[in-house]
C-alpha positions, 0 to 999 in steps of 0.5 A: 874276328873278335874271338880270334883277337882275344885268343891271340891276346890270351896266347901272348899273355901266357907266352909272356908269363911263361918266359918269366917262369924260369927266373922264378924257379931258379934255385940259389947256387951256394958256393961251398968251396970253403966247407959246409955243415949240416945242422938238424935242430931237434926241438929240445935244445939239441941238434944233430950234426956230423952224426952226433947229437949235441946241445945247441950251445956246443954247435954254436961254439964249434961254428965260432971256433971254425969260422974264427980260423977262416979268412973273410973270403973263406967265410963268404964261401962257407955254407951252413944248412939248417934243418928242423926235425918234423914236429907237431904243429903248434907244439912246444917242440915246434916253437923251440925248433923255430927259436933255435933256428932263429938263434942259429941264424943270428949267431951265423950273422955275427960270425959273418957266415955268408951262406946259410940255408934253412931247409 
C-alpha cells in the first residue's frame, strides 16, 4: 500500500513538472514588422551585414541613421539579430567579439531599439 502511495505521489509530481515545461521552452516572438538587421561580429573589429564586411563603427553609424528616421512605435518593432563568428576559447578574437557584441547592445539601447537578440 505504501509503495502505491509513493508511486502516485511521484506521478503527480512529474505531471506537475510536465505541465510547467511548455512555459519554459517557449521562445520569445519578435515583431519585425518595422524591419530587421542581421549582424555577425567577426572578432577583429569588423562585422558582416547584408553581404558586406564593414568596420564596427560603420554598422553603428548605419544603425543610428536608420533608427533616427523611425518613429517610436517603429523602433519597438525593429529587430537586430547579433551573431558572433566561432572563435577559439579564451582567444583574443573571442574576447574582442564579446566586447563588440556588448558595444553593439549598448549602442542599440541608446538608439531605443526595442528588440535585439544575441544568437
